[in-house]
C-alpha positions, 0 to 999 in steps of 0.5 A: 531538514527534519522533513527532507531526510525521511521523504528522501529515504521514502522516495529512494525506497520506492525507486528501489522497489519499482526497479526490483519487483517485476509486478510494478514493471510497465512491460508486464501485463497484469492478470489481476485487476483491482476490484474498484477498477472494473474496466481494463484494457484487455481485448480492446480494439478501438482507441476511444474505449481505453480512454473512456474506461480510464475515465470511468475508473478514475471516477470510481476511485475518486468517488471512493476517496470522496466517500471515505473522506466524508465518512471520516469527517462525519466520524470526527464531527460526531466525536467517534474517536475510537472508531477513527483510532481503530480505522487507523490501527487496522489500516497500518496493520494491513500495510505493515503485515500484508504489504510487507509479506507481498513485497518480501515474497516478490523480492525472494522470487526475484533474487531466487533466495532460498527461504521457507515460509516460517522464516518469512512469517517470522520476518513479517511478524517482527517487522509488523509488530515493531511497526505497530508498537512504534507508530501506535504506542511508543518508539523513538522518533527515527523508528516512527519515521522509518515506519 
């Protein structure tokens, strides 16, 4: 039961995010593609080309995941714990600040809220700092699970 509640809340949040933010909508064509997926579906006429592009993108992403996992294992093997802690800290910093800003910006645009950048910066700063403190230092268990 201790695991079911946080996972269920996370899934509900993901479903709400996909429903609210139009960036994740299947109908909209993306204008910006990820750096590590260079093959896209623009201006493709044949059926085989999108399939081969998808396979190539999959191999690139899989290679990236394997490479980063090997780096993490090597860092652990050679006891570079501070580098691993810094890596995790930087990852959570990016997640808590950048993605919070991007998602909040999409919600503000979607619901046409009148909000200035100072208010958004204050909300993102408070959310990010509280998340960093609760995850990497001390915080109640429910708050850690929330972040």
